[in-house]
N, C-alpha and C positions, 0 to 999 in steps of 0.2 A: 276795422272798419274805416273805410275812406272818409275823412272828414269834409266839409264844404270847402274849406280853405285848401286842403289837399287836392281837391276838384278843380280848383281855377288857379291859384295864385302859380303855384310851379308849372302847371301845363301852359299857360299864358305866357310865363317869363321863359319858358324854352322855346315855344312858338315865335315869340319876339326874337330872341337870340338866333333861331333859324332863318326868319324873314331878313334879320339884319345882314346875316352871313350870305345867303343866297342871292341876296341885293347887291352886295359887295362883289360877289364873283361875276355876276350877270354886268353890272356896272363898269367893271374892269374889262370885261370881253367887249363892250360896247366901245368903250373909250379906246381900246386899241384897235378896233375896227374903224375909228374916226368918226362913229355915228354922234350927232348932236346931242346933248344931254336932254334938252327940250323934248326931242323925238322919243325918248324913252319915257319921261315925266308924263308925257300925254297920250301914250299909248294905250290901248285898250283891245279887248277881244272882238267886241261888238259895238258899233255906233252908241246904243242905248246903255252901254256899261260905263261903270267908274272907270276913270284913267289909273294907270299905275300909281301916281301919285296919291289918288283918292283911296285907292285900296289899301296902301299902307297906313294912310291916316284912319282908314276904318278899323283896322287891327287895333292900332294904338287906342282909338278912342274907345273901343268894345272893351278893352282891357281896363282903361281908366274909369269908365262908367260903371264897368262891373265893380271894380274895388270900392266907387263912392257909394253906390248904391246897397254894397254888403256891408259898409261900414257906416251907414248911416250919415255920410258926409255930403257936403255939396259937391255936384259935379265939376269936372274941370273947365276951364276957359278954353276956348279954341285956339289953337296954336296959330300964328300968321308967318312965322318963319319957316315954313317946310315946303316951300314952293320950288326947291331943287334937291338934288340929292343930298348934299351936304346938311340942309334944313331937316330931310326926311330921317336922317341918320341921328341928328339931334334928338328929335322926336322919338324916335324907337330907343334910343338909349335914355332918354328922361321918363318913358314909360316903364322901362325895366327898372330903372331906380326907384320909382314910385311903387311898383309891386315888392320890391326888396323892404319897404317901409310897411307892409300890410302887417296888421297885427292878427295872428290866428285865432286867438280868444275872440276878439271883435267880429271877425268873418264868421267864425263857427257859431257864434251868438245870434246869427241872423239865419241860420239853417231852417229854423220852423217859423220865421216870421213873414207877412205877407210882403213883397216887394212891387212897390209903384214906380214905375221909372216914366220920368217926364219925356213926352214926345212933343213935336209942334202943334200948335192949335190948342193951347192949355188943356192938353189932354193927357193921359198916361196909361202905359201897358201896366196890366195887373198880373202878378205869378202869385200863385196860392203860398210859395214860400221861396227861401234862397236856393233851394236845390233845383226847383222847378225853373227857376229863372236861369240858373247856371246851365244846366241840362239842355233846355228846350229853346235858350235864346242865345246866351252868352258863347259857349262852346260854339253852336254850329256855325254863328256868324264870324267869331274868331277865325275858325278854320276856312270857312268860305272865302273870306276877303284874303286870307293869305295864300290859299291855293290859286286864286285868282291873280295874285300878283306874280306867283310863280309861273303860272300858265303864260302871263303875257311874256314874260322873260324868255321861257320857251318857245313860244311861237315866234317870237324875233330872233332867235337862233341862239341864244345863250347856252352854252354847255353845261347845263345843269341835269343831275339825276335825281331819283327818288332820295337817295341817301341826303342830298342838300336840303330837301324839303323836311324829311324826318330829323336830320341832325345827328351828326356822328357820335354825338354822346348819347344819343336815345336807344342805341342798340351796342349788344355785348356779344361781338362777332368773334368766334375762337375757332381753331382748326378741330376737325373732327376727331374724335376718339381720344 
């Protein structure tokens, strides 16, 4: 049986590793093409969508808040040093390191407890339990923002493929027969 911890921590960690890797590949492509870093940082798919930088922050934010909400600890402070690619890579790596500290017992202990996630305006989103929170909110948001970051890079011409998004470690490809 898949535990709550197994549903979120390794999945979020792999998504962040893949995000870091495909961002590095895209950034190297744009640097070689002489494109200014600021153009990538502020790139977006549509005028009313988050920028590339905000997509990355959102993936990290989702993983950080999920861990806080599932472990009953205070939410993370918003990072301010991630306004350039170097800072975004630091943010991703810091989020991965945070996930590496997660306690399986504590996260799994929240599987059947209601989750109230604070949102602006002195309000909270309520979820019946940790599994509902992870399945209906955390994972969809995590993959939405990660896929939009990927799409921004692809839209701007980065030589990425599906395997970059999935991550080469996620597939066990062998010769037939």
